TORKOL-4160 file (C-alpha; in steps of 0.2 Angstrom, whole numbers, padded with zeros to 4 digits, m for minus):
351
<pt num="1" X="0214" Y="0474" Z="m0220"/>
<pt num="2" X="0220" Y="0455" Z="m0223"/>
<pt num="3" X="0213" Y="0443" Z="m0211"/>
<pt num="4" X="0225" Y="0433" Z="m0200"/>
<pt num="5" X="0228" Y="0416" Z="m0205"/>
<pt num="6" X="0223" Y="0402" Z="m0194"/>
<pt num="7" X="0236" Y="0390" Z="m0188"/>
<pt num="8" X="0231" Y="0371" Z="m0195"/>
<pt num="9" X="0233" Y="0354" Z="m0188"/>
<pt num="10" X="0250" Y="0346" Z="m0190"/>
<pt num="11" X="0259" Y="0361" Z="m0191"/>
<pt num="12" X="0273" Y="0352" Z="m0181"/>
<pt num="13" X="0276" Y="0340" Z="m0194"/>
<pt num="14" X="0276" Y="0352" Z="m0208"/>
<pt num="15" X="0289" Y="0361" Z="m0200"/>
<pt num="16" X="0300" Y="0346" Z="m0195"/>
<pt num="17" X="0299" Y="0343" Z="m0215"/>
<pt num="18" X="0304" Y="0361" Z="m0219"/>
<pt num="19" X="0317" Y="0361" Z="m0207"/>
<pt num="20" X="0324" Y="0345" Z="m0213"/>
<pt num="21" X="0322" Y="0351" Z="m0233"/>
<pt num="22" X="0331" Y="0365" Z="m0226"/>
<pt num="23" X="0345" Y="0357" Z="m0219"/>
<pt num="24" X="0347" Y="0344" Z="m0235"/>
<pt num="25" X="0347" Y="0361" Z="m0247"/>
<pt num="26" X="0360" Y="0370" Z="m0235"/>
<pt num="27" X="0373" Y="0359" Z="m0227"/>
<pt num="28" X="0381" Y="0355" Z="m0245"/>
<pt num="29" X="0384" Y="0373" Z="m0248"/>
<pt num="30" X="0390" Y="0376" Z="m0228"/>
<pt num="31" X="0402" Y="0361" Z="m0229"/>
<pt num="32" X="0408" Y="0368" Z="m0245"/>
<pt num="33" X="0412" Y="0386" Z="m0238"/>
<pt num="34" X="0419" Y="0378" Z="m0222"/>
<pt num="35" X="0432" Y="0367" Z="m0233"/>
<pt num="36" X="0439" Y="0384" Z="m0240"/>
<pt num="37" X="0443" Y="0389" Z="m0224"/>
<pt num="38" X="0463" Y="0388" Z="m0218"/>
<pt num="39" X="0465" Y="0373" Z="m0208"/>
<pt num="40" X="0464" Y="0377" Z="m0191"/>
<pt num="41" X="0449" Y="0388" Z="m0192"/>
<pt num="42" X="0440" Y="0374" Z="m0203"/>
<pt num="43" X="0445" Y="0362" Z="m0188"/>
<pt num="44" X="0437" Y="0373" Z="m0176"/>
<pt num="45" X="0422" Y="0377" Z="m0188"/>
<pt num="46" X="0418" Y="0360" Z="m0192"/>
<pt num="47" X="0420" Y="0354" Z="m0174"/>
<pt num="48" X="0407" Y="0368" Z="m0171"/>
<pt num="49" X="0394" Y="0362" Z="m0182"/>
<pt num="50" X="0395" Y="0343" Z="m0176"/>
<pt num="51" X="0403" Y="0337" Z="m0191"/>
<pt num="52" X="0420" Y="0332" Z="m0184"/>
<pt num="53" X="0427" Y="0328" Z="m0167"/>
<pt num="54" X="0441" Y="0338" Z="m0159"/>
<pt num="55" X="0453" Y="0326" Z="m0166"/>
<pt num="56" X="0447" Y="0330" Z="m0184"/>
<pt num="57" X="0440" Y="0313" Z="m0186"/>
<pt num="58" X="0421" Y="0312" Z="m0192"/>
<pt num="59" X="0406" Y="0314" Z="m0180"/>
<pt num="60" X="0390" Y="0312" Z="m0181"/>
<pt num="61" X="0382" Y="0326" Z="m0171"/>
<pt num="62" X="0370" Y="0340" Z="m0179"/>
<pt num="63" X="0374" Y="0355" Z="m0184"/>
<pt num="64" X="0357" Y="0365" Z="m0177"/>
<pt num="65" X="0338" Y="0364" Z="m0181"/>
<pt num="66" X="0342" Y="0376" Z="m0197"/>
<pt num="67" X="0328" Y="0387" Z="m0191"/>
<pt num="68" X="0335" Y="0403" Z="m0200"/>
<pt num="69" X="0339" Y="0395" Z="m0217"/>
<pt num="70" X="0322" Y="0387" Z="m0217"/>
<pt num="71" X="0313" Y="0404" Z="m0214"/>
<pt num="72" X="0323" Y="0412" Z="m0228"/>
<pt num="73" X="0317" Y="0397" Z="m0240"/>
<pt num="74" X="0300" Y="0398" Z="m0233"/>
<pt num="75" X="0298" Y="0416" Z="m0235"/>
<pt num="76" X="0304" Y="0413" Z="m0254"/>
<pt num="77" X="0292" Y="0401" Z="m0257"/>
<pt num="78" X="0278" Y="0410" Z="m0249"/>
<pt num="79" X="0280" Y="0424" Z="m0260"/>
<pt num="80" X="0289" Y="0418" Z="m0276"/>
<pt num="81" X="0286" Y="0399" Z="m0276"/>
<pt num="82" X="0298" Y="0385" Z="m0279"/>
<pt num="83" X="0309" Y="0394" Z="m0292"/>
<pt num="84" X="0311" Y="0409" Z="m0278"/>
<pt num="85" X="0314" Y="0394" Z="m0266"/>
<pt num="86" X="0328" Y="0386" Z="m0276"/>
<pt num="87" X="0337" Y="0402" Z="m0279"/>
<pt num="88" X="0340" Y="0408" Z="m0262"/>
<pt num="89" X="0349" Y="0392" Z="m0255"/>
<pt num="90" X="0366" Y="0401" Z="m0254"/>
<pt num="91" X="0357" Y="0416" Z="m0246"/>
<pt num="92" X="0348" Y="0404" Z="m0234"/>
<pt num="93" X="0367" Y="0396" Z="m0230"/>
<pt num="94" X="0374" Y="0415" Z="m0229"/>
<pt num="95" X="0361" Y="0417" Z="m0214"/>
<pt num="96" X="0365" Y="0400" Z="m0205"/>
<pt num="97" X="0385" Y="0405" Z="m0207"/>
<pt num="98" X="0382" Y="0421" Z="m0198"/>
<pt num="99" X="0370" Y="0413" Z="m0185"/>
<pt num="100" X="0387" Y="0402" Z="m0181"/>
<pt num="101" X="0397" Y="0416" Z="m0181"/>
<pt num="102" X="0387" Y="0424" Z="m0166"/>
<pt num="103" X="0385" Y="0406" Z="m0157"/>
<pt num="104" X="0404" Y="0406" Z="m0156"/>
<pt num="105" X="0407" Y="0424" Z="m0151"/>
<pt num="106" X="0391" Y="0423" Z="m0138"/>
<pt num="107" X="0399" Y="0406" Z="m0130"/>
<pt num="108" X="0416" Y="0415" Z="m0127"/>
<pt num="109" X="0408" Y="0430" Z="m0118"/>
<pt num="110" X="0395" Y="0422" Z="m0109"/>
<pt num="111" X="0407" Y="0407" Z="m0103"/>
<pt num="112" X="0395" Y="0394" Z="m0111"/>
<pt num="113" X="0402" Y="0377" Z="m0108"/>
<pt num="114" X="0391" Y="0366" Z="m0117"/>
<pt num="115" X="0380" Y="0369" Z="m0135"/>
<pt num="116" X="0372" Y="0355" Z="m0143"/>
<pt num="117" X="0376" Y="0343" Z="m0131"/>
<pt num="118" X="0396" Y="0344" Z="m0133"/>
<pt num="119" X="0410" Y="0355" Z="m0126"/>
<pt num="120" X="0408" Y="0372" Z="m0133"/>
<pt num="121" X="0423" Y="0376" Z="m0147"/>
<pt num="122" X="0431" Y="0389" Z="m0135"/>
<pt num="123" X="0433" Y="0376" Z="m0119"/>
<pt num="124" X="0442" Y="0364" Z="m0132"/>
<pt num="125" X="0452" Y="0376" Z="m0144"/>
<pt num="126" X="0454" Y="0392" Z="m0133"/>
<pt num="127" X="0445" Y="0409" Z="m0134"/>
<pt num="128" X="0457" Y="0416" Z="m0149"/>
<pt num="129" X="0453" Y="0400" Z="m0162"/>
<pt num="130" X="0434" Y="0402" Z="m0156"/>
<pt num="131" X="0433" Y="0420" Z="m0160"/>
<pt num="132" X="0444" Y="0419" Z="m0177"/>
<pt num="133" X="0434" Y="0406" Z="m0182"/>
<pt num="134" X="0417" Y="0414" Z="m0180"/>
<pt num="135" X="0427" Y="0429" Z="m0188"/>
<pt num="136" X="0429" Y="0418" Z="m0203"/>
<pt num="137" X="0411" Y="0412" Z="m0204"/>
<pt num="138" X="0405" Y="0430" Z="m0206"/>
<pt num="139" X="0417" Y="0433" Z="m0220"/>
<pt num="140" X="0410" Y="0417" Z="m0227"/>
<pt num="141" X="0394" Y="0422" Z="m0226"/>
<pt num="142" X="0395" Y="0438" Z="m0235"/>
<pt num="143" X="0406" Y="0428" Z="m0248"/>
<pt num="144" X="0392" Y="0418" Z="m0252"/>
<pt num="145" X="0381" Y="0433" Z="m0257"/>
<pt num="146" X="0395" Y="0442" Z="m0266"/>
<pt num="147" X="0397" Y="0428" Z="m0278"/>
<pt num="148" X="0379" Y="0425" Z="m0279"/>
<pt num="149" X="0373" Y="0429" Z="m0298"/>
<pt num="150" X="0354" Y="0432" Z="m0291"/>
<pt num="151" X="0349" Y="0450" Z="m0293"/>
<pt num="152" X="0345" Y="0452" Z="m0276"/>
<pt num="153" X="0361" Y="0446" Z="m0268"/>
<pt num="154" X="0367" Y="0462" Z="m0267"/>
<pt num="155" X="0353" Y="0471" Z="m0257"/>
<pt num="156" X="0353" Y="0454" Z="m0246"/>
<pt num="157" X="0372" Y="0456" Z="m0243"/>
<pt num="158" X="0368" Y="0475" Z="m0237"/>
<pt num="159" X="0354" Y="0468" Z="m0226"/>
<pt num="160" X="0364" Y="0454" Z="m0218"/>
<pt num="161" X="0380" Y="0466" Z="m0213"/>
<pt num="162" X="0366" Y="0479" Z="m0206"/>
<pt num="163" X="0358" Y="0464" Z="m0196"/>
<pt num="164" X="0376" Y="0461" Z="m0191"/>
<pt num="165" X="0379" Y="0476" Z="m0183"/>
<pt num="166" X="0361" Y="0477" Z="m0175"/>
<pt num="167" X="0366" Y="0459" Z="m0167"/>
<pt num="168" X="0383" Y="0467" Z="m0161"/>
<pt num="169" X="0373" Y="0481" Z="m0151"/>
<pt num="170" X="0361" Y="0469" Z="m0144"/>
<pt num="171" X="0375" Y="0460" Z="m0139"/>
<pt num="172" X="0383" Y="0474" Z="m0131"/>
<pt num="173" X="0367" Y="0479" Z="m0121"/>
<pt num="174" X="0366" Y="0461" Z="m0115"/>
<pt num="175" X="0384" Y="0461" Z="m0108"/>
<pt num="176" X="0382" Y="0478" Z="m0101"/>
<pt num="177" X="0364" Y="0474" Z="m0092"/>
<pt num="178" X="0375" Y="0459" Z="m0083"/>
<pt num="179" X="0386" Y="0472" Z="m0074"/>
<pt num="180" X="0371" Y="0480" Z="m0068"/>
<pt num="181" X="0362" Y="0477" Z="m0051"/>
<pt num="182" X="0345" Y="0466" Z="m0052"/>
<pt num="183" X="0335" Y="0482" Z="m0047"/>
<pt num="184" X="0344" Y="0492" Z="m0061"/>
<pt num="185" X="0337" Y="0485" Z="m0078"/>
<pt num="186" X="0320" Y="0488" Z="m0084"/>
<pt num="187" X="0309" Y="0478" Z="m0095"/>
<pt num="188" X="0308" Y="0488" Z="m0108"/>
<pt num="189" X="0326" Y="0487" Z="m0112"/>
<pt num="190" X="0326" Y="0469" Z="m0110"/>
<pt num="191" X="0315" Y="0467" Z="m0123"/>
<pt num="192" X="0324" Y="0480" Z="m0135"/>
<pt num="193" X="0339" Y="0469" Z="m0131"/>
<pt num="194" X="0331" Y="0454" Z="m0135"/>
<pt num="195" X="0324" Y="0459" Z="m0152"/>
<pt num="196" X="0342" Y="0465" Z="m0158"/>
<pt num="197" X="0349" Y="0449" Z="m0152"/>
<pt num="198" X="0337" Y="0435" Z="m0157"/>
<pt num="199" X="0322" Y="0445" Z="m0168"/>
<pt num="200" X="0334" Y="0454" Z="m0179"/>
<pt num="201" X="0341" Y="0438" Z="m0188"/>
<pt num="202" X="0325" Y="0429" Z="m0188"/>
<pt num="203" X="0317" Y="0446" Z="m0196"/>
<pt num="204" X="0333" Y="0447" Z="m0208"/>
<pt num="205" X="0331" Y="0429" Z="m0214"/>
<pt num="206" X="0312" Y="0431" Z="m0220"/>
<pt num="207" X="0317" Y="0448" Z="m0227"/>
<pt num="208" X="0330" Y="0439" Z="m0238"/>
<pt num="209" X="0318" Y="0426" Z="m0243"/>
<pt num="210" X="0304" Y="0440" Z="m0248"/>
<pt num="211" X="0321" Y="0448" Z="m0258"/>
<pt num="212" X="0324" Y="0433" Z="m0267"/>
<pt num="213" X="0306" Y="0432" Z="m0274"/>
<pt num="214" X="0307" Y="0449" Z="m0279"/>
<pt num="215" X="0294" Y="0456" Z="m0267"/>
<pt num="216" X="0289" Y="0474" Z="m0265"/>
<pt num="217" X="0295" Y="0485" Z="m0251"/>
<pt num="218" X="0282" Y="0485" Z="m0241"/>
<pt num="219" X="0281" Y="0464" Z="m0241"/>
<pt num="220" X="0299" Y="0463" Z="m0236"/>
<pt num="221" X="0296" Y="0476" Z="m0222"/>
<pt num="222" X="0281" Y="0466" Z="m0217"/>
<pt num="223" X="0290" Y="0448" Z="m0217"/>
<pt num="224" X="0304" Y="0458" Z="m0207"/>
<pt num="225" X="0291" Y="0463" Z="m0195"/>
<pt num="226" X="0285" Y="0445" Z="m0195"/>
<pt num="227" X="0303" Y="0437" Z="m0190"/>
<pt num="228" X="0306" Y="0450" Z="m0177"/>
<pt num="229" X="0290" Y="0445" Z="m0168"/>
<pt num="230" X="0292" Y="0427" Z="m0170"/>
<pt num="231" X="0310" Y="0429" Z="m0163"/>
<pt num="232" X="0305" Y="0438" Z="m0149"/>
<pt num="233" X="0293" Y="0424" Z="m0145"/>
<pt num="234" X="0307" Y="0411" Z="m0148"/>
<pt num="235" X="0318" Y="0420" Z="m0135"/>
<pt num="236" X="0305" Y="0421" Z="m0122"/>
<pt num="237" X="0302" Y="0402" Z="m0124"/>
<pt num="238" X="0320" Y="0399" Z="m0125"/>
<pt num="239" X="0324" Y="0410" Z="m0109"/>
<pt num="240" X="0309" Y="0398" Z="m0101"/>
<pt num="241" X="0319" Y="0384" Z="m0106"/>
<pt num="242" X="0335" Y="0390" Z="m0100"/>
<pt num="243" X="0326" Y="0390" Z="m0079"/>
<pt num="244" X="0316" Y="0376" Z="m0082"/>
<pt num="245" X="0321" Y="0364" Z="m0097"/>
<pt num="246" X="0327" Y="0347" Z="m0095"/>
<pt num="247" X="0347" Y="0346" Z="m0097"/>
<pt num="248" X="0343" Y="0329" Z="m0104"/>
<pt num="249" X="0335" Y="0337" Z="m0118"/>
<pt num="250" X="0343" Y="0354" Z="m0119"/>
<pt num="251" X="0360" Y="0348" Z="m0117"/>
<pt num="252" X="0364" Y="0363" Z="m0105"/>
<pt num="253" X="0366" Y="0362" Z="m0086"/>
<pt num="254" X="0349" Y="0364" Z="m0076"/>
<pt num="255" X="0347" Y="0381" Z="m0071"/>
<pt num="256" X="0362" Y="0388" Z="m0081"/>
<pt num="257" X="0355" Y="0405" Z="m0084"/>
<pt num="258" X="0351" Y="0406" Z="m0065"/>
<pt num="259" X="0368" Y="0401" Z="m0061"/>
<pt num="260" X="0377" Y="0414" Z="m0074"/>
<pt num="261" X="0364" Y="0427" Z="m0064"/>
<pt num="262" X="0357" Y="0431" Z="m0084"/>
<pt num="263" X="0344" Y="0444" Z="m0083"/>
<pt num="264" X="0332" Y="0434" Z="m0095"/>
<pt num="265" X="0316" Y="0440" Z="m0099"/>
<pt num="266" X="0307" Y="0430" Z="m0086"/>
<pt num="267" X="0319" Y="0436" Z="m0073"/>
<pt num="268" X="0317" Y="0454" Z="m0076"/>
<pt num="269" X="0299" Y="0453" Z="m0077"/>
<pt num="270" X="0299" Y="0444" Z="m0058"/>
<pt num="271" X="0311" Y="0456" Z="m0052"/>
<pt num="272" X="0301" Y="0472" Z="m0058"/>
<pt num="273" X="0283" Y="0464" Z="m0053"/>
<pt num="274" X="0285" Y="0472" Z="m0036"/>
<pt num="275" X="0280" Y="0457" Z="m0026"/>
<pt num="276" X="0288" Y="0450" Z="m0010"/>
<pt num="277" X="0296" Y="0436" Z="m0022"/>
<pt num="278" X="0304" Y="0449" Z="m0032"/>
<pt num="279" X="0315" Y="0456" Z="m0017"/>
<pt num="280" X="0318" Y="0438" Z="m0013"/>
<pt num="281" X="0327" Y="0435" Z="m0030"/>
<pt num="282" X="0334" Y="0454" Z="m0032"/>
<pt num="283" X="0344" Y="0446" Z="m0016"/>
<pt num="284" X="0348" Y="0430" Z="m0023"/>
<pt num="285" X="0354" Y="0439" Z="m0039"/>
<pt num="286" X="0365" Y="0451" Z="m0030"/>
<pt num="287" X="0376" Y="0438" Z="m0023"/>
<pt num="288" X="0387" Y="0426" Z="m0035"/>
<pt num="289" X="0382" Y="0409" Z="m0038"/>
<pt num="290" X="0389" Y="0395" Z="m0025"/>
<pt num="291" X="0390" Y="0377" Z="m0027"/>
<pt num="292" X="0377" Y="0374" Z="m0011"/>
<pt num="293" X="0365" Y="0385" Z="m0018"/>
<pt num="294" X="0347" Y="0380" Z="m0021"/>
<pt num="295" X="0344" Y="0384" Z="m0039"/>
<pt num="296" X="0327" Y="0376" Z="m0039"/>
<pt num="297" X="0322" Y="0388" Z="m0026"/>
<pt num="298" X="0327" Y="0404" Z="m0036"/>
<pt num="299" X="0317" Y="0396" Z="m0050"/>
<pt num="300" X="0302" Y="0396" Z="m0039"/>
<pt num="301" X="0303" Y="0413" Z="m0034"/>
<pt num="302" X="0305" Y="0419" Z="m0053"/>
<pt num="303" X="0290" Y="0409" Z="m0054"/>
<pt num="304" X="0280" Y="0414" Z="m0040"/>
<pt num="305" X="0285" Y="0432" Z="m0043"/>
<pt num="306" X="0275" Y="0430" Z="m0062"/>
<pt num="307" X="0291" Y="0428" Z="m0073"/>
<pt num="308" X="0286" Y="0412" Z="m0079"/>
<pt num="309" X="0267" Y="0415" Z="m0084"/>
<pt num="310" X="0272" Y="0433" Z="m0090"/>
<pt num="311" X="0285" Y="0426" Z="m0102"/>
<pt num="312" X="0272" Y="0412" Z="m0108"/>
<pt num="313" X="0259" Y="0425" Z="m0111"/>
<pt num="314" X="0271" Y="0437" Z="m0120"/>
<pt num="315" X="0277" Y="0423" Z="m0132"/>
<pt num="316" X="0259" Y="0420" Z="m0137"/>
<pt num="317" X="0256" Y="0438" Z="m0139"/>
<pt num="318" X="0271" Y="0441" Z="m0151"/>
<pt num="319" X="0266" Y="0425" Z="m0161"/>
<pt num="320" X="0249" Y="0433" Z="m0164"/>
<pt num="321" X="0257" Y="0450" Z="m0169"/>
<pt num="322" X="0268" Y="0439" Z="m0180"/>
<pt num="323" X="0255" Y="0431" Z="m0189"/>
<pt num="324" X="0246" Y="0450" Z="m0192"/>
<pt num="325" X="0263" Y="0455" Z="m0201"/>
<pt num="326" X="0263" Y="0438" Z="m0211"/>
<pt num="327" X="0245" Y="0441" Z="m0216"/>
<pt num="328" X="0250" Y="0459" Z="m0223"/>
<pt num="329" X="0261" Y="0451" Z="m0235"/>
<pt num="330" X="0254" Y="0435" Z="m0239"/>
<pt num="331" X="0236" Y="0434" Z="m0235"/>
<pt num="332" X="0232" Y="0417" Z="m0242"/>
<pt num="333" X="0235" Y="0406" Z="m0229"/>
<pt num="334" X="0240" Y="0392" Z="m0239"/>
<pt num="335" X="0254" Y="0400" Z="m0247"/>
<pt num="336" X="0259" Y="0406" Z="m0228"/>
<pt num="337" X="0258" Y="0389" Z="m0221"/>
<pt num="338" X="0277" Y="0386" Z="m0220"/>
<pt num="339" X="0281" Y="0401" Z="m0212"/>
<pt num="340" X="0266" Y="0400" Z="m0199"/>
<pt num="341" X="0273" Y="0381" Z="m0195"/>
<pt num="342" X="0290" Y="0387" Z="m0192"/>
<pt num="343" X="0285" Y="0402" Z="m0181"/>
<pt num="344" X="0273" Y="0389" Z="m0172"/>
<pt num="345" X="0288" Y="0376" Z="m0170"/>
<pt num="346" X="0299" Y="0389" Z="m0162"/>
<pt num="347" X="0287" Y="0394" Z="m0149"/>
<pt num="348" X="0279" Y="0378" Z="m0146"/>
<pt num="349" X="0296" Y="0369" Z="m0141"/>
<pt num="350" X="0301" Y="0361" Z="m0123"/>
<pt num="351" X="0318" Y="0359" Z="m0125"/>
């Protein structure tokens, strides 16, 4: 059995470099793809990516951290070296397009008003235009792979399409859960929903990178498992930030998840803890948010019921599982370093 690679000092710096390299590689492909859209959808997409203002003038905003394309490229490099990494740029851009398709749609469904420190696309252009722009991004992703001459492109397209179906199932489960009472949701189904919504695309990104390195099926599956476990860790930390994060760094209002009564992982862990604070939290969650409500008190109830500690412990456990998965496919710690650095980055972030 391969040993689990140990994290190395300086991984934060390495991850930052990998993300910057990924963004530099995929941005030209993304800009070209968005430039091919009809005018109205191009305008919404360029605004969403942070490259234009609502009036079409250039903007200096960023288009996200590029975690998913970085995972595609790091996986290809880990199993196939620089040549495989270079060949996977279009695939990495396709994964990023799918990610942004989900963001556009999720913002509409969740009625989120802020993303990346600016108003969400639906609040600026309306629901219909935001949804249609998201649809167009998904089509662009599949077109990038359909036009890619690489032998792995067809398998990557099929994998990405299957992932979109899983993402939709996860989002459906999430919205359905929000309609149920605070005592009607289990931790197991919340974890399953989170894997489908977040873990699936990170796993798909890693698996596609492996496909572009001509990896064996077992290695592709192992990297998919790595991405899924890292994705769950990512979601756990994201849910912690959604309650306790600093809005000056997150770009979202403080306690936004509590305001929306989202049944995030820390909240469900608290609700199912059997503690007195769980009953207090359930009572708060059973009533709609009102302006005078003390969100800090609700956050404190989640924390006292063990939701925050559980989420952080669970994130560490998922990271350990992710490291075991990557060791199956890439037993050399040096070769696996990029993947591990990125996984460490997404689970150690505080914004």
